[in-house]
C-alpha positions in Angstrom: 20.1 -30.0 46.3 20.0 -26.5 46.5 19.6 -24.1 49.5 19.6 -20.2 50.4 23.1 -19.2 49.7 23.8 -18.3 53.3 22.3 -21.8 54.3 25.2 -23.5 52.3 27.5 -21.3 53.6 26.6 -22.3 57.2 26.4 -25.7 56.6 29.8 -25.8 55.0 31.1 -23.9 57.8 29.8 -26.8 60.3 31.9 -29.3 58.1 34.9 -27.4 58.3 34.6 -26.7 62.2 33.9 -30.5 62.6 36.4 -31.3 60.4 39.0 -30.0 63.2 38.3 -32.1 65.9 40.9 -35.0 66.3 39.0 -37.9 64.7 38.3 -35.8 61.4 41.3 -33.5 61.0 44.2 -34.1 58.4 46.6 -34.1 61.1 44.9 -36.3 63.6 44.9 -33.5 66.3 42.5 -30.9 67.7 43.2 -28.3 64.9 41.5 -25.3 67.4 43.6 -25.7 70.3 44.6 -22.1 71.0 42.4 -19.0 70.9 44.7 -18.1 67.9 44.0 -20.9 65.9 40.6 -20.4 66.4 41.1 -16.7 65.0 42.7 -18.1 61.9 40.1 -20.5 61.2 37.2 -17.7 61.9 39.2 -15.3 59.2 38.6 -17.8 56.7 34.7 -17.8 57.3 34.2 -14.0 57.5 32.7 -14.0 60.9 31.5 -10.6 62.2 30.6 -9.1 65.7 32.2 -9.5 69.0 35.6 -11.8 69.2 37.0 -12.3 72.8 39.9 -14.5 71.7 40.5 -16.2 75.0 40.2 -19.6 76.4 36.5 -19.3 77.5 35.6 -18.4 73.9 37.6 -21.5 72.5 36.2 -23.8 75.0 32.6 -22.5 74.2 33.3 -23.2 70.3 34.7 -26.5 71.0 31.2 -27.3 73.0 29.3 -25.9 69.8 31.8 -28.3 67.5 30.3 -31.4 69.3 26.9 -30.4 69.5 27.0 -29.6 65.8 28.5 -33.1 65.0 25.8 -34.7 67.1 22.7 -33.0 65.9 24.3 -33.7 62.3 23.3 -37.2 62.0 20.1 -37.1 64.7 16.7 -38.3 63.2 14.6 -35.2 62.1 12.4 -34.9 65.4 15.3 -35.0 67.6 17.2 -32.3 65.2 14.1 -30.2 65.9 14.2 -30.4 69.3 17.8 -29.6 69.4 17.3 -26.7 66.8 14.6 -25.0 69.0 16.4 -25.2 72.4 19.5 -23.4 70.4 17.1 -20.8 69.1 15.2 -20.5 72.7 18.4 -20.5 74.7 19.8 -17.8 72.3 16.5 -15.8 72.7 16.8 -15.8 68.8 15.0 -12.8 67.1 15.6 -13.2 63.2 16.6 -10.0 61.4 17.6 -9.6 57.5 21.0 -8.3 57.3 23.3 -7.2 54.3 27.1 -6.7 55.0 30.2 -7.1 53.4 30.3 -9.3 50.5 27.0 -11.1 51.9 24.0 -10.6 50.1 20.5 -10.4 52.3 20.6 -13.1 54.9 19.2 -13.6 58.2 21.0 -12.5 61.4 18.9 -13.7 64.7 21.6 -12.5 67.4 22.8 -9.2 68.4 26.2 -8.5 66.8 27.6 -8.3 70.6 26.4 -11.6 71.7 29.2 -14.4 72.3 31.1 -15.8 69.3 29.8 -19.1 70.1 25.7 -18.3 71.0 26.2 -16.8 67.5 27.2 -19.7 65.7 24.6 -21.8 67.6 21.7 -19.3 66.1 23.5 -19.3 62.5 23.6 -23.1 62.7 20.2 -23.4 64.0 18.9 -21.2 61.1 20.8 -23.5 58.4 19.4 -26.5 59.9 15.7 -25.2 60.2 15.9 -24.7 56.3 17.5 -28.3 55.8 14.7 -29.7 58.0 11.8 -27.7 56.4 13.2 -29.2 53.1 12.9 -32.3 54.4 16.5 -32.8 53.5 18.0 -34.1 56.8 19.5 -37.2 54.6 21.7 -34.7 53.5 23.8 -34.4 56.3 25.9 -37.4 57.2 29.1 -38.7 58.6 32.0 -40.0 56.3 31.4 -43.6 55.2 35.4 -44.4 55.5 35.9 -46.7 58.5 38.3 -44.7 59.8 37.1 -41.2 59.3 34.1 -39.3 61.2 34.1 -36.3 59.1 30.8 -35.0 58.3 29.4 -34.9 54.6 27.2 -32.1 53.4 25.8 -33.8 50.2 25.0 -30.9 47.9 24.8 -33.6 44.8 22.0 -33.6 42.7 21.2 -37.4 43.3 22.1 -37.6 46.9 24.9 -40.0 46.7 27.8 -38.6 48.3 29.4 -41.1 50.7 32.5 -39.5 51.6 34.0 -36.3 53.4 36.6 -35.5 50.8 38.3 -37.1 47.8 41.2 -38.6 49.7 38.6 -40.7 51.9 36.9 -41.8 48.9 40.0 -42.7 46.9 41.3 -44.8 50.1 38.0 -46.5 50.4 38.0 -47.3 46.9 41.3 -48.4 46.6 41.0 -50.8 50.0 37.7 -52.0 48.0 39.7 -52.9 44.7 42.4 -54.8 46.9 39.9 -56.9 48.4 38.1 -57.6 45.2 41.6 -58.9 43.7 42.5 -60.7 46.7 39.1 -62.9 46.3 40.1 -63.2 42.5 43.3 -64.7 43.6 41.7 -67.6 45.9 
């Protein structure tokens, strides 16, 4: 499955952001526990525009993280309502932009808008592309019983089940042990 490059980057960002939450992070803790950890996280995603680097901004980004996690696995009609609400609340006005190493892509808020608002609008644009492509089934939660990481399935056949190789290997190992145990009985 292929989306526009900016859509894929934004969807990958959502997965990475969601994976900072305690239930999905490798450490089992909240990996966005301070404005400094948020700043470090955002450096890897080349966010531009206004950054307040304070506790209020961090709290808003964490609210986004939970919103994105929830919308990720909603039925299409419910996801449409959430995406439209994100656009409406931000008074989004899409414009084509080209900056840094990114080719043409959409921005729908002013660079001076708060970080959390810019995130919501970028994610809403990406989710709109996914919905219009009829591909909401490519956004899932990890099938591992002890993980709530998000899965972005860009594979050709749409069969990706786990958020990362670690979860896939662990679940395959458990299934193997179960099969071996049933052979012994």
